Backbone as a printed PyTorch tensor [residue, N CA C, xyz], in Angstrom:
tensor([[[  0.5080,  -1.5530,  -0.0140],
         [  0.2780,   0.3040,   0.2770],
         [  0.6120,   1.0020,   0.6390]],

        [[  0.4920,   2.0020,  -0.9300],
         [  0.9560,   3.9940,  -0.1180],
         [  1.0620,   4.7250,   0.5910]],

        [[  2.1740,   5.5010,   0.7130],
         [  1.9820,   6.1950,   2.2980],
         [  0.6710,   7.5190,   1.9000]],

        [[ -0.4720,   7.4330,   2.9440],
         [ -1.2390,   9.1090,   2.5310],
         [  0.4980,  10.2280,   3.0780]],

        [[ -0.3400,  10.6210,   1.3690],
         [  0.2270,  11.6310,   1.5470],
         [  1.7170,  12.4780,   0.6070]],

        [[  1.2480,  11.4750,  -1.1760],
         [  1.7480,  11.1700,  -0.9280],
         [  2.1560,  11.7360,  -2.0060]],

        [[  2.7520,  12.7700,  -3.3650],
         [  2.4240,  14.0690,  -3.8980],
         [  2.5620,  13.3540,  -4.9870]],

        [[  2.0890,  13.4170,  -6.0820],
         [  2.9880,  13.4720,  -7.5440],
         [  4.2380,  14.4350,  -8.1230]],

        [[  5.3260,  13.9420,  -8.4320],
         [  6.3770,  14.6970,  -9.1140],
         [  7.7080,  14.2680,  -8.1010]],

        [[  8.0170,  13.2820,  -7.5140],
         [  8.7040,  12.5110,  -5.6810],
         [  8.9870,  12.3040,  -6.5040]],

        [[ 10.4610,  11.5000,  -7.0880],
         [ 11.1570,  10.4150,  -7.7030],
         [ 11.7390,  10.3370,  -7.2870]],

        [[ 12.1610,  10.4160,  -5.5870],
         [ 12.8930,   8.9970,  -5.4810],
         [ 14.4730,   9.7810,  -5.9080]],

        [[ 14.9060,   8.0620,  -5.0810],
         [ 16.5770,   8.3180,  -5.4770],
         [ 17.0510,   7.9400,  -7.0710]],

        [[ 17.9220,   8.5890,  -7.0450],
         [ 18.2850,   8.5700,  -8.8330],
         [ 18.1820,   6.1690,  -8.6080]],

        [[ 17.4530,   5.8900, -10.3250],
         [ 17.4050,   4.6940, -10.6110],
         [ 18.9370,   4.5780, -10.7060]],

        [[ 18.4540,   2.9480, -10.6130],
         [ 19.8620,   2.4510, -10.8090],
         [ 19.8870,   1.5060, -11.9630]],

        [[ 21.4360,   1.5540, -12.8580],
         [ 21.0420,   0.7640, -14.3470],
         [ 20.7610,  -0.7860, -13.2200]],

        [[ 19.7400,  -1.0920, -13.2360],
         [ 19.9720,  -2.4520, -13.2060],
         [ 17.5850,  -2.7990, -14.0110]],

        [[ 18.4020,  -3.8000, -14.8030],
         [ 16.6700,  -4.1280, -16.0890],
         [ 16.0110,  -4.7860, -14.9220]],

        [[ 15.8320,  -5.1120, -13.7110],
         [ 14.4260,  -5.6430, -13.0730],
         [ 13.7840,  -4.4120, -12.4720]],

        [[ 14.7680,  -3.5190, -12.4280],
         [ 14.1990,  -2.1280, -11.8680],
         [ 13.1780,  -1.2950, -13.3140]],

        [[ 11.0060,  -1.4770, -12.7560],
         [ 11.0390,  -0.6090, -13.3780],
         [ 10.7890,   0.9270, -13.6480]],

        [[ 10.5140,   1.4870, -14.4770],
         [ 11.0330,   3.5200, -15.0320],
         [ 10.4340,   4.2430, -13.6120]],

        [[ 11.2970,   5.2180, -12.9800],
         [ 11.4020,   5.6720, -11.8260],
         [ 11.7300,   5.2000, -10.5050]],

        [[ 12.0160,   3.4400, -10.4030],
         [ 12.1400,   3.4480,  -9.5810],
         [ 13.6040,   2.5040,  -8.9580]],

        [[ 14.3280,   2.6020,  -7.8400],
         [ 15.0030,   2.7540,  -7.2490],
         [ 15.8970,   1.4820,  -6.1940]],

        [[ 16.4530,   0.2130,  -6.0210],
         [ 17.0170,  -0.5660,  -5.2880],
         [ 17.0130,  -0.3630,  -3.9710]],

        [[ 15.7430,  -0.6700,  -2.6050],
         [ 15.9130,  -0.1980,  -1.1540],
         [ 17.2890,  -1.0470,  -0.5420]],

        [[ 17.4310,  -2.4170,  -1.4690],
         [ 18.2990,  -2.9380,  -1.1100],
         [ 18.1510,  -4.6580,   0.2880]],

        [[ 18.4480,  -3.8680,   1.8110],
         [ 18.6730,  -5.4590,   2.4180],
         [ 16.7780,  -3.9650,   3.1830]],

        [[ 16.2230,  -3.0580,   3.2520],
         [ 15.9050,  -2.3140,   4.4990],
         [ 13.7490,  -2.7280,   3.6560]],

        [[ 12.8000,  -2.5970,   3.9510],
         [ 11.5210,  -2.9120,   3.8830],
         [ 10.4320,  -1.8500,   4.6230]],

        [[ 10.7270,  -0.5500,   3.1770],
         [  9.8840,   0.5650,   3.9830],
         [  8.2860,   0.3740,   4.1590]],

        [[  7.9220,   0.6820,   5.6650],
         [  6.5920,   0.4210,   6.3890],
         [  5.7800,   1.1220,   5.2150]],

        [[  5.0450,   1.2020,   5.1010],
         [  3.9430,   2.4070,   4.4410],
         [  2.3670,   1.8060,   4.5530]],

        [[  1.6440,   2.4100,   5.4890],
         [  0.3990,   2.4490,   5.1630],
         [ -0.6520,   3.3540,   5.3360]],

        [[ -1.8000,   3.0240,   4.8380],
         [ -3.0890,   3.6610,   5.0970],
         [ -4.0600,   3.9350,   6.2590]],

        [[ -3.6720,   3.1320,   7.0780],
         [ -4.0750,   2.7810,   8.3300],
         [ -3.4740,   2.9570,   9.9950]],

        [[ -3.6270,   2.5390,  10.9970],
         [ -4.0120,   2.0130,  12.1260],
         [ -3.6400,   0.5070,  11.8600]],

        [[ -2.4970,   0.4540,  12.6860],
         [ -1.4440,  -0.9420,  11.8230],
         [ -2.5330,  -2.3210,  13.1560]],

        [[ -3.2860,  -3.3150,  12.8520],
         [ -4.0860,  -3.9800,  13.0530],
         [ -3.4820,  -5.1100,  14.2270]],

        [[ -4.0620,  -5.3610,  15.1530],
         [ -3.6450,  -6.6730,  15.5030],
         [ -4.4150,  -7.6460,  15.3840]],

        [[ -3.9650,  -8.6290,  14.6050],
         [ -5.1050,  -9.8690,  14.0920],
         [ -4.6450, -10.4710,  15.0220]],

        [[ -5.8610, -11.6670,  15.3850],
         [ -5.2140, -13.0130,  15.7940],
         [ -5.4240, -13.9530,  15.0270]],

        [[ -4.3570, -15.1060,  15.2060],
         [ -4.8670, -16.2080,  14.1200],
         [ -5.7280, -17.3240,  14.2650]],

        [[ -6.4350, -16.8020,  15.5480],
         [ -7.2740, -17.3790,  16.0200],
         [ -8.7980, -17.4870,  16.0080]],

        [[ -8.4790, -16.6830,  15.3940],
         [-10.1370, -15.7830,  15.3490],
         [ -9.8830, -15.5200,  13.3270]],

        [[ -9.3710, -15.2940,  12.7090],
         [ -9.1780, -14.8110,  12.1160],
         [ -9.9040, -15.3980,  10.1530]],

        [[-10.2590, -15.2720,   9.6620],
         [-10.6320, -16.8000,   8.2240],
         [-10.8080, -15.6740,   7.0670]],

        [[-10.5510, -16.5490,   5.7100],
         [ -9.8970, -15.8300,   4.7220],
         [-10.9640, -16.4640,   3.8270]],

        [[-12.3760, -15.1320,   3.4300],
         [-13.4460, -15.6650,   2.9760],
         [-13.3870, -15.5990,   1.3790]],

        [[-13.6110, -15.9840,   0.4060],
         [-13.8330, -16.1090,  -1.5530],
         [-15.4650, -16.0420,  -1.6860]],

        [[-15.9070, -14.8690,  -2.0320],
         [-17.6040, -15.0940,  -2.2510],
         [-17.8490, -13.7030,  -2.7350]],

        [[-19.0390, -13.6230,  -2.7010],
         [-19.6440, -12.7560,  -4.8410],
         [-19.6630, -14.5440,  -5.1340]],

        [[-19.3870, -13.5980,  -6.5440],
         [-19.6920, -14.7890,  -8.3670],
         [-19.5220, -15.4820,  -8.2510]],

        [[-18.9360, -16.8900,  -7.1010],
         [-18.6370, -17.8910,  -7.0830],
         [-19.6110, -18.3040,  -6.5060]],

        [[-19.4780, -20.2440,  -6.9730],
         [-20.2890, -21.5180,  -7.1180],
         [-20.7940, -21.6640,  -6.0700]],

        [[-19.3000, -21.5010,  -4.5120],
         [-19.2710, -21.7950,  -3.2070],
         [-18.0800, -21.1760,  -2.7110]],

        [[-18.9410, -20.3300,  -2.5160],
         [-18.6360, -19.0430,  -1.0360],
         [-17.4570, -19.6770,  -0.0800]],

        [[-16.3610, -19.3820,   0.2470],
         [-15.8730, -20.7250,   1.2920],
         [-14.9440, -20.2470,   1.8640]],

        [[-14.4980, -20.1860,   3.2520],
         [-13.9820, -19.7650,   4.4830],
         [-13.2960, -20.7110,   5.0010]],

        [[-11.6800, -20.2200,   5.2410],
         [-11.0620, -21.3320,   5.8490],
         [-10.4760, -20.5240,   7.2290]],

        [[-10.4990, -21.0380,   7.7510],
         [ -9.2850, -20.7410,   9.3360],
         [ -7.8190, -20.4790,   9.0600]],

        [[ -7.5890, -19.8160,   9.8580],
         [ -5.7770, -20.0230,   9.8390],
         [ -5.0620, -21.5560,   9.9340]],

        [[ -6.0240, -22.0120,  10.5590],
         [ -5.4930, -23.6690,  10.4100],
         [ -5.4160, -25.4060,   9.1560]],

        [[ -6.8870, -24.3420,   8.6390],
         [ -7.5740, -24.4280,   7.2060],
         [ -6.9170, -24.1070,   5.7540]],

        [[ -6.9500, -22.6480,   5.8790],
         [ -5.7780, -22.1730,   4.7040],
         [ -3.8300, -23.5780,   4.6550]],

        [[ -3.5040, -23.2140,   6.5100],
         [ -1.9300, -23.8980,   6.2310],
         [ -2.3840, -25.3440,   5.6440]],

        [[ -3.5610, -26.2750,   5.7010],
         [ -3.0220, -26.8570,   5.4470],
         [ -3.4630, -26.6990,   3.5930]],

        [[ -3.7260, -26.0450,   3.1530],
         [ -3.7250, -26.1490,   1.7030],
         [ -2.1190, -26.1950,   1.0420]],

        [[ -2.2140, -27.0970,   0.1660],
         [ -0.6100, -26.7620,  -0.8370],
         [  0.1920, -25.6060,  -1.2220]],

        [[  1.2890, -25.3190,   0.0550],
         [  2.0430, -24.9240,   0.0390],
         [  2.3220, -24.6360,  -1.6900]],

        [[  2.8870, -23.1120,  -1.5460],
         [  3.5730, -21.8670,  -2.5400],
         [  4.0040, -20.7790,  -2.5660]],

        [[  5.0000, -20.5730,  -2.9910],
         [  5.6220, -19.6570,  -2.4410],
         [  6.5970, -18.7500,  -3.7620]],

        [[  6.7220, -17.1190,  -4.2110],
         [  6.3710, -16.6810,  -4.5650],
         [  8.4500, -16.0170,  -4.3290]],

        [[  9.0780, -16.2850,  -5.4880],
         [ 10.8000, -15.2200,  -5.4580],
         [ 11.1030, -14.6460,  -6.4460]],

        [[ 10.9690, -13.0690,  -6.3020],
         [ 11.0930, -12.3080,  -7.1430],
         [ 11.0320, -10.7080,  -6.7880]],

        [[ 10.9350,  -9.9680,  -7.2630],
         [ 11.0310,  -8.5240,  -7.0260],
         [  9.4290,  -7.8930,  -6.7260]],

        [[  9.3790,  -6.5030,  -5.4830],
         [  8.0360,  -6.3540,  -5.1030],
         [  8.6880,  -4.8530,  -5.8610]],

        [[  6.9250,  -3.7140,  -5.6620],
         [  7.3170,  -2.1740,  -6.3410],
         [  6.7710,  -1.7430,  -5.8470]],

        [[  6.8030,  -0.3420,  -5.1070],
         [  6.1070,   0.7170,  -4.4940],
         [  5.9510,   1.7160,  -5.6330]],

        [[  4.4850,   2.8270,  -5.1360],
         [  4.4420,   3.3810,  -5.9500],
         [  4.8470,   4.6780,  -5.7560]],

        [[  5.3470,   4.6860,  -3.8540],
         [  7.0680,   5.5650,  -3.7030],
         [  7.7130,   5.6780,  -4.7570]],

        [[  7.9830,   4.7350,  -5.2700],
         [  9.0980,   4.2330,  -6.0480],
         [ 10.2980,   3.8800,  -6.0090]],

        [[ 10.0640,   2.6730,  -4.7320],
         [ 10.9650,   2.4440,  -4.3770],
         [ 10.8940,   0.4830,  -4.3660]],

        [[ 11.8280,  -0.0280,  -4.9020],
         [ 11.8590,  -1.7650,  -5.5750],
         [ 12.5880,  -2.3980,  -4.3020]],

        [[ 12.4020,  -3.3720,  -3.6270],
         [ 13.1700,  -4.2510,  -3.0830],
         [ 13.1450,  -5.8810,  -4.2250]],

        [[ 14.1020,  -6.1500,  -4.5740],
         [ 14.6670,  -6.9880,  -5.0800],
         [ 15.1130,  -8.7680,  -4.9610]],

        [[ 14.5660,  -9.7700,  -5.1560],
         [ 14.8360, -10.4420,  -5.1690],
         [ 14.1960, -11.1440,  -3.9860]],

        [[ 13.2440, -10.7690,  -3.3890],
         [ 12.5140, -11.0220,  -2.2530],
         [ 11.5650, -12.2830,  -2.2780]],

        [[ 11.5740, -12.8740,  -1.3110],
         [ 10.3240, -14.4630,  -1.2800],
         [  9.4850, -14.0480,   0.2650]],

        [[  8.3490, -14.8960,  -0.5160],
         [  7.1060, -14.5970,  -0.0270],
         [  5.9350, -16.5370,   0.2170]],

        [[  6.0040, -16.6330,   1.6230],
         [  5.5750, -17.9180,   0.6540],
         [  4.0740, -18.1330,   1.6210]],

        [[  3.0800, -19.0560,   1.6370],
         [  1.0840, -18.8300,   1.6340],
         [  0.0560, -20.0750,   0.4560]],

        [[ -0.1250, -19.4610,  -0.0640],
         [ -1.1720, -20.5230,  -0.6670],
         [ -0.9450, -19.2660,  -2.2820]],

        [[ -1.4500, -20.4690,  -3.0260],
         [ -1.4670, -19.7730,  -3.7750],
         [ -3.2120, -19.3540,  -4.6040]],

        [[ -3.3210, -18.1810,  -4.3670],
         [ -4.8190, -17.3220,  -4.2700],
         [ -5.5370, -18.6720,  -5.4950]],

        [[ -4.9170, -19.0040,  -6.5650],
         [ -5.5810, -20.1780,  -7.3120],
         [ -6.0440, -21.3880,  -6.8410]],

        [[ -5.9380, -21.3510,  -5.5270],
         [ -6.3900, -22.5560,  -4.8440],
         [ -7.2190, -22.3250,  -4.3190]],

        [[ -7.9530, -20.7410,  -3.8270],
         [ -8.4270, -20.5210,  -3.1930],
         [ -9.9300, -20.0930,  -4.5040]],

        [[ -9.4090, -19.9430,  -5.1140],
         [-10.4490, -19.0610,  -6.2850],
         [-11.0580, -21.0400,  -6.8710]],

        [[ -9.5810, -21.8290,  -6.7070],
         [-10.7410, -22.9410,  -7.9340],
         [-11.8570, -23.3220,  -6.5510]],

        [[-11.6740, -23.2150,  -4.9220],
         [-12.6920, -24.7600,  -4.4580],
         [-14.0130, -23.0000,  -3.9740]],

        [[-13.1040, -22.0570,  -4.4300],
         [-14.7880, -21.5540,  -4.5520],
         [-15.8770, -21.6000,  -5.9550]],

        [[-14.9120, -21.5540,  -6.7030],
         [-15.7110, -21.5250,  -7.9230],
         [-16.1180, -20.4870,  -8.9420]],

        [[-15.7500, -19.5810,  -9.4630],
         [-15.6790, -18.0860,  -9.6620],
         [-16.8770, -18.8280, -10.8890]],

        [[-17.7560, -17.8590, -10.7240],
         [-19.3800, -17.8700, -12.4190],
         [-18.3390, -17.1350, -13.3160]],

        [[-18.7940, -17.6420, -14.8760],
         [-18.5120, -17.4040, -15.5390],
         [-19.0060, -15.3270, -16.3400]],

        [[-19.6430, -15.2440, -15.5240],
         [-19.7930, -14.1250, -14.5700],
         [-19.0710, -12.6550, -14.3960]],

        [[-18.0320, -13.9410, -13.8170],
         [-17.1020, -12.8000, -12.4310],
         [-15.3680, -11.9870, -13.8020]],

        [[-15.4110, -10.8630, -13.2620],
         [-14.4300, -10.6150, -14.2220],
         [-13.3490,  -9.6860, -13.3240]],

        [[-13.9590,  -9.6130, -12.3670],
         [-12.8060,  -8.5530, -10.8900],
         [-12.8670,  -9.2870, -10.0750]],

        [[-12.2440,  -8.6350,  -8.9940],
         [-12.6940,  -9.2460,  -6.8960],
         [-12.1980,  -7.6040,  -6.8190]],

        [[-12.8380,  -7.5730,  -5.7860],
         [-11.5560,  -6.6450,  -4.4590],
         [-11.6280,  -7.2710,  -3.0500]],

        [[-10.3400,  -7.5210,  -3.1240],
         [-10.2220,  -7.6130,  -1.8230],
         [ -9.8510,  -6.7190,  -0.5750]],

        [[-10.1800,  -6.8570,   0.6320],
         [-10.9570,  -5.8600,   2.0050],
         [-10.3060,  -6.6880,   2.9020]],

        [[ -9.6520,  -6.1280,   3.5380],
         [ -8.3800,  -6.1480,   5.0530],
         [ -9.3680,  -6.1300,   5.7440]],

        [[ -9.2620,  -7.0330,   7.4040],
         [ -9.3550,  -6.4030,   8.5280],
         [ -9.3900,  -4.5820,   8.9250]],

        [[ -9.1210,  -4.0800,   8.7610],
         [ -8.8360,  -2.9610,   8.4520],
         [-10.4690,  -2.0040,   7.7680]],

        [[-11.4380,  -2.6100,   6.6250],
         [-11.6690,  -1.8330,   6.1370],
         [-10.5250,  -1.7980,   4.7620]],

        [[-10.0150,  -1.4340,   5.0220],
         [ -9.4560,  -0.9790,   3.4350],
         [ -9.4460,  -1.7860,   1.8830]],

        [[ -9.6800,  -1.6460,   1.1720],
         [-10.4540,  -1.9910,  -0.3100],
         [ -9.1910,  -2.2150,  -1.2310]],

        [[ -9.4610,  -2.4520,  -2.3120],
         [ -8.5660,  -2.7560,  -3.7730],
         [ -9.3550,  -3.8230,  -4.5420]],

        [[ -9.1510,  -3.0890,  -5.3810],
         [ -9.4050,  -4.0500,  -7.3020],
         [ -8.7820,  -4.4920,  -7.5480]],

        [[ -8.9810,  -5.5950,  -8.0980],
         [ -7.9070,  -5.7920,  -9.0840],
         [ -9.0410,  -6.2580, -10.6000]],

        [[ -8.5920,  -6.2670, -11.6290],
         [ -9.3440,  -7.3890, -12.5510],
         [ -8.6900,  -8.5820, -11.9860]],

        [[ -9.6350, -10.1950, -12.7810],
         [-10.1780, -11.1210, -11.9240],
         [ -8.1660, -11.2790, -13.0050]],

        [[ -8.2290, -11.4050, -14.0050],
         [ -6.8640, -11.6160, -14.9220],
         [ -5.3610, -11.9260, -13.9970]],

        [[ -5.4070, -10.6880, -13.4020],
         [ -4.5580, -11.0230, -12.7320],
         [ -4.4870, -10.7890, -11.5840]],

        [[ -5.3030, -12.1110, -11.0880],
         [ -5.0780, -12.7600, -10.0850],
         [ -4.7880, -13.9920, -10.0430]],

        [[ -5.3340, -14.5700, -11.3080],
         [ -5.1660, -15.6440, -11.7300],
         [ -3.9050, -16.8030, -11.7050]],

        [[ -4.1760, -17.5470, -12.9910],
         [ -2.6390, -18.4910, -13.5120],
         [ -1.7880, -17.8210, -13.3830]],

        [[ -1.4050, -17.8060, -11.3880],
         [  0.4460, -18.0000, -10.6840],
         [  0.4990, -17.0380, -10.4490]],

        [[ -0.5300, -15.5980,  -9.9550],
         [  0.2500, -14.1100,  -9.9800],
         [ -0.2330, -13.3270,  -8.8510]],

        [[ -1.4090, -13.9970,  -8.1300],
         [ -1.2880, -13.5100,  -6.9120],
         [ -0.8210, -14.8430,  -5.4430]],

        [[ -1.4010, -14.2900,  -4.4620],
         [ -0.7330, -14.7700,  -3.3360],
         [ -1.2880, -14.3270,  -1.9140]],

        [[ -1.5410, -15.4420,  -1.0080],
         [ -1.9060, -15.2420,   0.1700],
         [ -0.7660, -15.5910,   1.4750]],

        [[ -0.0230, -14.6920,   1.4620],
         [  1.0990, -14.8460,   2.2860],
         [  1.3680, -14.8240,   3.4140]],

        [[  2.3640, -15.6640,   4.2860],
         [  2.3270, -15.6030,   5.9440],
         [  3.8700, -15.5660,   6.0750]],

        [[  5.0770, -15.8110,   5.1760],
         [  5.7940, -15.6390,   5.5660],
         [  6.8140, -14.7770,   4.7850]],

        [[  7.9030, -14.1990,   5.1130],
         [  8.9640, -13.0700,   3.9540],
         [ 10.3130, -13.2470,   4.1540]],

        [[ 10.7100, -14.5220,   3.1350],
         [ 12.1590, -14.9380,   3.3080],
         [ 12.2500, -15.4840,   4.6070]],

        [[ 11.2400, -16.7080,   4.8180],
         [ 11.5170, -17.4050,   5.4610],
         [ 11.0220, -17.3040,   7.1920]],

        [[ 10.1780, -16.4070,   7.2910],
         [ 10.2920, -15.5890,   8.7620],
         [  8.3050, -15.4710,   8.7270]],

        [[  7.4500, -15.4030,   9.7430],
         [  6.4040, -14.8990,  10.0180],
         [  6.5440, -13.6700,   9.0650]],

        [[  5.6440, -13.3060,   8.8450],
         [  5.4160, -11.7660,   8.4820],
         [  5.1190, -11.4630,   9.2380]],

        [[  5.9810, -10.3380,   9.2170],
         [  6.0130,  -8.7680,  10.5250],
         [  4.7140,  -8.3780,  10.0970]],

        [[  3.6430,  -7.3900,  11.7910],
         [  2.8130,  -7.4170,  11.5340],
         [  2.5690,  -5.9380,  10.7600]],

        [[  3.9540,  -5.0840,  10.4850],
         [  3.4510,  -3.8350,  10.0660],
         [  4.3340,  -3.6880,   8.9240]],

        [[  4.1170,  -5.0780,   8.3230],
         [  4.1800,  -5.9210,   7.1840],
         [  3.0590,  -6.8810,   6.4400]],

        [[  2.1590,  -6.4050,   7.0810],
         [  0.5870,  -6.9140,   6.4940],
         [  0.4990,  -8.5090,   7.5800]],

        [[  1.3840,  -8.8670,   8.4960],
         [  1.0020, -10.1490,   9.3540],
         [  0.5280,  -9.9050,  10.1540]],

        [[ -0.6050, -11.3100,  10.1650],
         [  0.2030, -12.8700,   9.6560],
         [  0.4190, -12.8730,   8.1620]],

        [[ -0.8750, -12.3280,   7.7900],
         [ -1.5300, -12.5340,   6.1010],
         [ -1.6220, -11.4330,   5.5870]],

        [[ -1.1930, -11.4360,   4.4010],
         [ -1.8250, -10.0770,   3.5830],
         [ -1.5950, -10.6280,   1.9860]],

        [[ -2.5310, -10.6250,   1.3740],
         [ -2.2330, -10.2570,   0.2020],
         [ -0.8250, -10.2100,  -1.0910]],

        [[ -0.3600, -10.8640,  -2.3720],
         [  0.5810, -10.6510,  -2.5390],
         [  0.1730, -10.6500,  -4.3750]],

        [[  0.2230,  -9.5160,  -5.2260],
         [  0.1230,  -9.2290,  -6.6650],
         [  1.2110,  -8.7450,  -7.0490]],

        [[  2.8190,  -9.5290,  -7.0350],
         [  3.5390,  -8.5630,  -7.0920],
         [  3.9560,  -8.3180,  -8.0870]],

        [[  3.1590,  -8.2750,  -9.5930],
         [  3.7010,  -7.7060, -10.7700],
         [  2.7730,  -6.2060, -10.7130]],

        [[  1.8020,  -6.1360,  -9.8840],
         [  1.3720,  -4.3840,  -9.3370],
         [  2.1740,  -3.9110,  -8.4710]],

        [[  1.6280,  -2.1530,  -8.1360],
         [  2.2460,  -1.6710,  -7.0930],
         [  1.7030,  -1.9340,  -6.0110]],

        [[  2.5780,  -1.7900,  -4.9350],
         [  2.5480,  -2.8710,  -4.0440],
         [  1.4090,  -2.5470,  -3.3950]],

        [[  0.2700,  -0.9570,  -3.3460],
         [ -0.6350,  -1.1000,  -2.5760],
         [ -1.7630,  -2.3750,  -3.5170]],

        [[ -2.1300,  -3.1570,  -4.4480],
         [ -2.2590,  -3.7000,  -4.8050],
         [ -2.2700,  -5.0290,  -3.0650]],

        [[ -1.0130,  -5.2380,  -3.2310],
         [ -1.6140,  -6.1880,  -2.5690],
         [ -1.9480,  -5.7740,  -0.8520]],

        [[ -2.6920,  -5.2290,  -0.6180],
         [ -3.8850,  -5.8990,   0.6920],
         [ -2.4210,  -6.7280,   1.5090]],

        [[ -2.6140,  -5.2920,   2.5870],
         [ -2.3910,  -5.5890,   4.0230],
         [ -3.9440,  -6.7920,   4.8410]],

        [[ -2.9740,  -7.3380,   5.7830],
         [ -4.0530,  -8.1730,   6.3700],
         [ -5.1780,  -8.1680,   5.9670]],

        [[ -5.6320,  -8.9370,   5.1290],
         [ -6.0110,  -9.0040,   3.4460],
         [ -7.3180, -10.4260,   4.6890]],

        [[ -8.6920, -10.3120,   4.6600],
         [ -9.3970, -11.4660,   5.5210],
         [-10.5210, -12.1690,   4.0800]],

        [[-10.7170, -11.3410,   2.7320],
         [-11.8050, -11.2270,   2.0870],
         [-11.2740, -10.7720,   0.6950]],

        [[-11.9370, -12.3970,  -0.3090],
         [-12.0630, -11.4060,  -1.5810],
         [-13.1500, -11.7440,  -2.7830]],

        [[-13.8530, -10.7650,  -2.9710],
         [-15.2390, -10.8110,  -3.0980],
         [-15.1320, -10.4890,  -4.6080]],

        [[-15.7820, -11.4050,  -5.6240],
         [-15.5090, -11.3560,  -7.1810],
         [-17.3210, -10.9660,  -6.9440]],

        [[-16.7780, -10.0210,  -8.2430],
         [-17.9420,  -9.1490,  -8.8560],
         [-17.2130,  -9.0160, -10.5900]],

        [[-19.1300,  -8.3610, -11.4480],
         [-18.7470,  -8.9870, -12.0690],
         [-18.5640,  -7.1510, -13.5720]],

        [[-18.5310,  -6.0140, -11.9890],
         [-17.4540,  -4.9780, -13.1240],
         [-16.2600,  -3.7710, -11.9000]],

        [[-16.7640,  -3.5190, -11.9160],
         [-15.0080,  -2.7720, -11.2940],
         [-15.3210,  -1.9960, -10.0380]],

        [[-14.8180,  -2.1420,  -9.3420],
         [-15.3140,  -1.5360,  -8.2700],
         [-14.1880,  -1.2700,  -7.7270]],

        [[-13.6890,  -0.0370,  -8.0630],
         [-12.6300,   1.3850,  -6.9140],
         [-12.2060,   0.1480,  -5.8160]],

        [[-11.4260,   0.5390,  -5.2040],
         [-10.5150,   0.7430,  -3.5480],
         [-10.3840,   1.2490,  -3.2950]],

        [[ -9.8140,   2.1530,  -2.2380],
         [ -9.6310,   3.3670,  -0.8340],
         [ -8.4370,   4.0260,  -1.9900]],

        [[ -7.3210,   4.0200,  -2.1890],
         [ -6.7730,   4.6030,  -3.3690],
         [ -6.4850,   4.5180,  -4.8790]],

        [[ -6.7870,   3.5600,  -5.0830],
         [ -8.2170,   4.8240,  -6.9110],
         [ -9.3210,   5.2240,  -6.5950]],

        [[ -9.6780,   5.3190,  -4.9980],
         [-11.0440,   6.0570,  -5.1070],
         [-10.5070,   7.4240,  -4.5340]],

        [[ -9.0950,   8.1570,  -4.4770],
         [ -7.9210,   9.1290,  -4.0620],
         [ -7.2770,   9.6020,  -5.0250]],

        [[ -7.4570,   8.5810,  -6.1270],
         [ -6.5880,   9.5140,  -7.0820],
         [ -5.4560,   8.8470,  -7.7920]],

        [[ -5.2070,   7.4650,  -7.8800],
         [ -4.1160,   6.7350,  -7.7910],
         [ -4.9400,   5.7630,  -9.1710]],

        [[ -4.2530,   4.8640, -10.0080],
         [ -4.6390,   4.4070, -11.0590],
         [ -5.0850,   2.7300, -10.8370]],

        [[ -6.0400,   3.3520, -11.3470],
         [ -6.8070,   2.0460, -11.5500],
         [ -6.3440,   0.2850, -11.0960]],

        [[ -5.2350,   0.3750, -12.5960],
         [ -4.9670,  -1.4430, -12.6780],
         [ -3.6050,  -1.0020, -11.9610]],

        [[ -2.3810,   0.2880, -11.4860],
         [ -0.8070,   0.1270, -11.2850],
         [  0.1590,  -0.6080, -11.7940]],

        [[ -0.1280,  -1.0760, -13.1560],
         [  1.4630,  -1.7230, -13.6930],
         [  2.9390,  -0.8640, -13.0370]],

        [[  3.3280,  -1.4600, -12.4970],
         [  4.4590,  -0.9380, -12.3650],
         [  5.2580,  -0.2110, -13.8000]],

        [[  5.8450,  -1.0660, -14.2770],
         [  6.6230,  -0.9510, -15.9780],
         [  5.8690,   0.0940, -17.2280]],

        [[  4.9370,   0.1680, -16.8910],
         [  4.5480,   1.5980, -17.1800],
         [  3.9740,   2.3430, -16.8630]],

        [[  3.7770,   2.7070, -15.7800],
         [  4.0080,   4.0820, -14.2070],
         [  2.5930,   4.1180, -14.3950]],

        [[  1.7250,   3.5940, -14.4350],
         [ -0.0700,   3.8590, -14.1420],
         [  0.2480,   3.6440, -12.1880]],

        [[  1.1800,   5.4960, -12.1580],
         [  1.0250,   5.6480, -10.1660],
         [ -1.0180,   5.9400, -10.1550]],

        [[ -1.2440,   7.0190, -11.2790],
         [ -1.6050,   8.2740, -10.7310],
         [ -2.8830,   7.9480, -11.6040]],

        [[ -4.0650,   8.2090, -11.8970],
         [ -5.6100,   8.4070, -12.3790],
         [ -5.1550,   9.3260, -13.8180]],

        [[ -5.1390,   8.3800, -14.5160],
         [ -4.6880,   9.7010, -15.7930],
         [ -3.4870,   8.7490, -16.4930]],

        [[ -2.6040,   8.5140, -15.9830],
         [ -1.0940,   7.7330, -16.0040],
         [ -1.5410,   7.3110, -17.1480]]])
């Protein structure tokens, strides 16, 4: 997610000549900046659940133990924030969102998803951007439990889009037949958020 008050024209540090960096991004190295739009919640794994609902054949909910019993999956690669930092060679562990969607059975009319956090934060994505091995529900980072300031105990991970699309403290994914803008999209950010196209703001 992005930081409140980020303004057009901020460019951060000079970009390194690394082909893994999208235009306008810089590598933070071992750092992992903490940027959030909400007060950091304290989510208890004993009561946390993950739900997939909306335009599905079988609305489904998993507890912490149940989601950990699903086939594990890992992402290894880079992440990019709209505030111009990138973190290269990261790893996140959890479960592919494909597994949850397959269990729920998207209806043919479903075209988009709305991801919702424990805090009420939302972000919207085309269904095609969270299927086919492009999105995860994750609870580890570099082999350790995901820190609460980075969305722990569990967050959405959509690494090919700017990181505000990877909703922290995820609890629900709702399938829709239309695009319904989330928090930052309603407040001037781009509806899609592709780093390689610099889709930072509405109109970019």
